[in-house]
C-alpha positions in Angstrom: -1.2 40.1 -66.9 -1.5 38.8 -63.4 -2.5 41.0 -60.4 -3.1 39.8 -56.9 -3.0 41.5 -53.4 -0.4 38.9 -52.2 1.6 38.6 -55.4 4.9 39.8 -54.0 4.5 37.8 -50.8 4.2 34.3 -52.4 7.1 32.1 -53.1 6.0 28.4 -53.5 5.3 27.4 -57.0 4.2 24.4 -59.0 5.3 24.2 -62.6 3.6 21.7 -64.9 4.5 21.4 -68.6 1.4 21.4 -70.8 0.6 18.0 -72.4 4.4 17.4 -72.3 4.9 14.3 -74.5 2.5 15.6 -77.1 4.1 19.1 -77.0 7.6 17.6 -77.6 6.3 15.6 -80.6 4.5 18.7 -82.0 7.6 20.8 -81.5 9.7 18.3 -83.5 7.1 17.8 -86.3 5.3 21.0 -87.2 2.9 19.0 -89.4 1.3 17.7 -86.2 0.7 21.2 -84.8 -3.0 21.5 -85.7 -4.1 17.8 -85.5 -5.3 15.8 -82.6 -2.3 13.8 -81.3 -2.2 10.9 -78.9 1.0 9.5 -77.4 0.6 6.0 -76.3 0.7 2.3 -77.0 -1.0 0.3 -79.8 -4.6 -0.8 -79.9 -4.1 -2.8 -76.7 -2.3 0.0 -74.8 -3.3 3.2 -73.0 -3.0 6.9 -73.6 0.2 8.3 -72.1 -0.9 11.8 -72.9 -2.7 13.7 -75.6 -2.7 17.2 -76.9 -5.5 19.7 -76.0 -7.1 19.3 -79.4 -7.6 15.5 -78.7 -9.0 16.4 -75.2 -11.8 18.4 -76.9 -13.0 15.0 -78.2 -12.9 13.5 -74.7 -9.5 11.7 -74.8 -7.7 11.6 -71.5 -4.5 10.2 -70.1 -4.7 6.5 -69.0 -7.7 5.9 -71.2 -7.6 2.6 -73.1 -6.4 3.2 -76.6 -9.4 1.7 -78.3 -11.7 4.0 -76.4 -9.5 7.0 -77.3 -9.7 6.1 -81.0 -13.5 5.6 -80.7 -13.7 9.1 -79.3 -11.3 10.7 -81.8 -10.9 8.4 -84.8 -8.9 11.0 -86.8 -6.2 11.3 -84.1 -2.5 10.7 -85.0 -1.0 8.1 -82.6 2.7 8.1 -81.8 4.6 5.6 -79.6 6.3 7.3 -76.6 10.0 8.2 -77.0 11.0 8.3 -73.3 14.7 8.9 -74.1 13.7 12.1 -75.9 11.2 13.2 -73.3 13.7 12.6 -70.5 16.3 14.7 -72.3 14.0 17.6 -72.7 12.7 17.2 -69.1 16.3 17.4 -67.8 17.0 20.5 -69.8 13.9 22.2 -68.2 14.9 20.8 -64.8 18.4 22.4 -65.0 16.8 25.8 -65.8 14.6 25.4 -62.7 17.7 24.8 -60.5 19.1 28.0 -61.9 16.2 29.8 -60.2 16.5 28.1 -56.8 18.2 25.0 -55.2 14.9 24.0 -53.7 13.4 22.1 -56.6 11.3 19.0 -55.9 10.5 17.0 -59.0 7.2 15.2 -59.1 7.6 13.7 -62.5 9.5 14.2 -65.7 7.6 17.4 -66.5 6.5 19.0 -63.2 8.1 20.1 -60.0 7.6 22.3 -56.9 9.9 25.2 -56.4 10.6 27.4 -53.3 11.8 30.8 -54.4 11.9 32.2 -50.9 14.8 34.7 -50.6 15.7 34.7 -54.3 14.6 38.3 -54.9 18.1 39.7 -54.5 19.6 37.0 -56.8 17.1 37.6 -59.7 16.4 41.3 -59.0 12.7 40.4 -59.1 9.9 39.0 -57.0 9.2 35.2 -57.4 6.1 35.9 -59.6 8.1 37.9 -62.1 11.0 35.4 -62.0 8.5 32.5 -62.8 6.9 34.5 -65.6 10.3 35.0 -67.2 11.1 31.3 -66.7 8.1 29.9 -68.5 8.5 32.4 -71.3 12.1 31.4 -71.7 11.4 27.6 -72.0 8.7 28.3 -74.5 10.9 30.5 -76.6 14.1 28.5 -76.3 12.9 24.9 -75.8 9.5 25.1 -77.5 7.5 23.7 -74.6 4.8 25.7 -72.8 4.1 25.3 -69.1 1.5 26.4 -66.5 2.4 27.9 -63.1 0.6 27.9 -59.8 1.9 30.4 -57.1 0.7 30.1 -53.5 1.9 30.1 -49.9 2.2 26.2 -49.8 2.5 23.1 -52.0 -1.1 22.0 -51.9 -2.5 25.4 -53.1 0.3 25.8 -55.7 -0.6 22.4 -57.2 -4.2 23.3 -57.3 -3.5 26.7 -58.8 -1.4 25.3 -61.7 -4.4 23.3 -62.9 -6.8 26.2 -63.0 -6.0 27.7 -66.3 -4.0 25.2 -68.4 -2.5 25.5 -70.9 -0.1 28.4 -70.6 -1.7 29.4 -67.3 -0.4 31.5 -64.4 -2.7 31.3 -61.4 -2.3 32.6 -57.9 -4.1 31.5 -54.7 -3.3 33.6 -51.7 -3.5 32.7 -48.0 -6.4 35.1 -47.3 -8.6 33.7 -50.1 -7.7 30.1 -49.8 -10.9 28.9 -47.9 -13.1 30.8 -50.3 -11.4 29.4 -53.4 -11.5 25.8 -52.0 -15.0 25.8 -50.7 -16.9 25.0 -54.0 -14.3 22.4 -55.2 -15.1 18.7 -55.1 -13.4 16.8 -52.3 -11.4 14.8 -54.9 -9.2 17.9 -55.5 -7.6 17.3 -52.1 -4.2 15.7 -52.2 -4.5 12.0 -51.2 -8.3 11.7 -51.9 -8.6 9.1 -54.7 -11.7 7.9 -56.5 -12.5 5.2 -54.0 -12.2 7.5 -50.9 -14.1 10.2 -52.8 -17.0 7.9 -53.3 -16.9 7.0 -49.6 -17.0 10.7 -48.6 -19.8 11.3 -51.0 -21.7 8.3 -49.5 -21.3 10.1 -46.2 -22.8 13.2 -47.7 -19.5 15.1 -48.1 -19.1 16.3 -51.7 -17.3 19.7 -51.5 -14.3 21.0 -49.6 -16.6 23.6 -48.1 -18.5 20.9 -46.3 -15.2 19.7 -44.8 -14.4 23.2 -43.6 -17.5 23.2 -41.4 -16.5 20.0 -39.6 -14.3 19.7 -36.5 -10.9 18.0 -36.9 -11.7 15.6 -34.1 -14.9 14.4 -35.9 -13.0 13.9 -39.2 -10.3 11.9 -37.3 -12.9 9.8 -35.6 -14.5 8.9 -38.9 -11.5 8.6 -41.2 -8.4 8.2 -39.0 -5.2 10.0 -40.0 -6.5 10.9 -43.4 -9.3 12.7 -41.6 -6.8 15.0 -39.9 -5.3 15.7 -43.3 -8.7 16.6 -44.7 -9.3 19.0 -41.8 -6.0 20.8 -42.5 -6.0 20.9 -46.3 -9.6 21.9 -46.5 -8.7 25.2 -44.9 -5.7 25.6 -47.3 -3.0 24.8 -44.7 -0.1 22.6 -45.7 3.2 22.4 -43.7 5.1 20.2 -46.2 8.4 21.7 -47.3 9.7 21.7 -50.8 12.4 19.1 -50.7 15.2 18.9 -53.3 15.5 15.9 -55.6 16.6 12.7 -53.9 17.0 10.5 -57.0 14.9 7.7 -58.3 12.7 5.8 -55.8 12.2 2.8 -58.0 13.2 1.2 -61.3 10.5 -0.7 -63.2 9.3 -1.8 -66.6 6.1 -3.3 -68.0 4.6 -4.5 -71.3 1.0 -4.7 -72.6 0.1 -7.8 -74.6 -1.7 -7.8 -78.0 -3.9 -10.6 -76.6 -4.9 -11.4 -73.0 -2.8 -14.1 -71.3 -3.8 -16.3 -68.4 -1.2 -19.1 -68.5 1.6 -19.0 -65.9 4.0 -20.8 -68.4 3.3 -18.1 -71.0 3.9 -15.3 -68.6 7.1 -16.7 -67.0 9.4 -15.9 -70.0 7.9 -12.4 -70.4 8.5 -11.7 -66.7 12.1 -13.0 -67.0 12.8 -10.7 -69.9 11.4 -7.7 -68.0 13.5 -8.7 -65.0 16.6 -8.5 -67.1 15.7 -5.1 -68.4 15.2 -3.8 -64.8 18.5 -5.5 -63.7 20.4 -3.8 -66.6 19.1 -0.4 -65.6 20.1 -0.9 -62.0 23.6 -2.0 -63.0 24.1 0.9 -65.3 22.9 3.3 -62.5 25.0 1.6 -59.8 21.8 0.9 -57.8 20.3 -2.0 -56.1 17.0 -2.5 -54.2 15.2 -4.6 -51.6 11.6 -4.2 -52.7 10.3 -6.3 -55.6 6.9 -5.4 -57.0 4.9 -7.4 -59.5 2.2 -5.5 -61.5 -0.6 -7.1 -63.4 -3.6 -5.6 -65.2 -6.6 -7.8 -65.8 -8.7 -8.0 -69.0 -11.2 -5.6 -67.4 -8.5 -3.0 -66.6 -8.2 -3.8 -62.8 -4.6 -3.2 -61.6 -3.1 -5.8 -59.2 0.2 -5.1 -57.4 2.0 -7.6 -55.2 5.3 -7.0 -53.3 8.0 -8.8 -51.6 10.9 -7.5 -49.4 14.3 -9.1 -49.8 16.7 -9.5 -46.9 19.6 -7.9 -48.9 19.5 -5.4 -51.8 19.9 -6.9 -55.2 20.6 -5.8 -58.8 20.6 -9.3 -60.3 18.0 -10.4 -62.8 18.1 -13.9 -61.3 16.9 -12.7 -57.9 14.4 -10.1 -59.3 12.8 -12.8 -61.4 12.7 -15.4 -58.7 10.8 -13.0 -56.4 8.5 -11.9 -59.2 7.9 -15.5 -60.3 6.7 -16.6 -56.9 4.3 -13.6 -56.7 3.1 -14.3 -60.2 2.4 -18.0 -59.5 -0.1 -17.0 -56.7 -2.1 -14.8 -59.1 -2.4 -17.1 -62.2 -5.7 -18.6 -61.2 -7.4 -18.5 -64.6 -7.8 -14.7 -64.8 -6.7 -13.2 -68.1 -4.1 -10.4 -68.0 -3.4 -7.7 -70.5 -0.3 -6.3 -68.9 2.6 -7.4 -66.7 5.4 -5.4 -65.0 8.2 -5.8 -62.5 9.9 -3.2 -60.4 12.6 -2.7 -57.8 12.2 -0.2 -55.0 13.9 0.8 -51.7 17.0 1.7 -53.7 20.5 1.7 -52.3 24.1 2.0 -53.7 25.2 -1.0 -55.7 28.2 -1.7 -53.3 25.7 -3.2 -50.8 24.1 -5.5 -53.3 24.1 -9.3 -53.4 26.4 -10.3 -50.5 27.7 -13.9 -50.4 24.9 -16.4 -49.5 26.3 -19.0 -47.2 23.0 -21.0 -47.3 22.8 -21.2 -51.1 25.9 -22.9 -52.7 24.7 -22.2 -56.2 24.0 -18.4 -55.7 27.6 -17.4 -56.3 27.7 -19.5 -59.5 24.5 -17.9 -60.8 25.8 -14.4 -59.9 29.1 -15.1 -61.8 27.2 -16.5 -64.7 25.0 -13.4 -64.9 28.0 -11.1 -64.8 29.7 -13.0 -67.6 26.5 -12.8 -69.7 26.4 -9.0 -69.0 29.9 -8.6 -70.3 29.2 -10.5 -73.5 26.0 -8.5 -74.1 27.9 -5.3 -73.6 30.4 -6.3 -76.2 28.2 -8.1 -78.8 24.7 -6.8 -78.1 21.7 -8.0 -76.0 20.9 -10.9 -78.3 24.4 -12.4 -78.2 23.5 -14.6 -75.2 20.0 -15.6 -74.3 18.5 -18.0 -71.8 16.0 -20.4 -73.3 13.4 -18.7 -71.1 14.1 -15.2 -72.3 14.3 -16.4 -75.9 10.8 -17.6 -75.5 9.8 -14.1 -74.2 11.4 -12.4 -77.3 9.5 -14.8 -79.4 6.3 -13.8 -77.7 6.4 -10.2 -78.5 3.2 -11.2 -80.2 1.8 -13.1 -77.3 -0.7 -15.9 -78.1 -4.1 -16.3 -76.5 -4.1 -18.9 -73.8 
């Protein structure tokens, strides 16, 4: 039961599935229902998500796997099955769109919804419509979700986190400042751990403290983000719920069993990842101008380096070339536990890889790649391999270097 003075006036919602990957696995295997479950990589990987039983032991998302297993040695570990999770996520997303066309996905398992004006369609206020929705996906799909209902996106997202799992929380406009005041400043959208520490160093630990400060003073101290702090701390957020606009980037990464520092050892792995990204772009009829290299050091520090191409590409050859040059600048003896490559600033494929008048060999490399793609489509990915990518496949068990 939910009661609130503004219940029938609120229409902005944030829906977040509870421990989504773990919930899907428990749904598909009832034997896992009452055991601590971790979805993630091997000993060298990190926790993608975990069930609420595992969370009792201190396991959290993004925690290194070895630390998670130290905290919860009896946990069952399952490798992520992204194809299955994506399928379930799309099924839930379609049900969201049946409620309102204004659905803004945040990830595979969460989204903002604007149900303004839907009362006539559903013969119910947004709160009742949302309650029926989460009950329906739990009954029909076997996945529970939590709902936050509020006058704007910022408050809706905060509300959905208040009573997980299977929560339904409401924050109204009149009570927003009071609800926000005792919360730590890290609960404000855009305030990460580093900036939170900076604010705390300046003596600002709670949102209530921000509420007492003038916007001009916050802007003087912290620039544009200071103005955001001034607005959000009072519960004001003018951002609209924007319908899905498609993928913003295509990327992949891999975690090594042993740390690697050698550029020559990392090159073939990067080439293999570039081919995977290229394949996904081609199958989706997409291309992109932004190339981003991701590295994670042995002490879990994440490094990202980016390059912007003059023309959009979907070719593994160009993705790899940009990534390789970025990688070469970073291989200075540090040991890495992860490498990834991604393409962003996506555009339709018909704009990709125009003829390069300054590079006579570019057309030959492009034609060769297209020919290899056709052979792989017909005979499988291992039908044709470059010497470099063969080395990458051989290094699925990367050696120390």
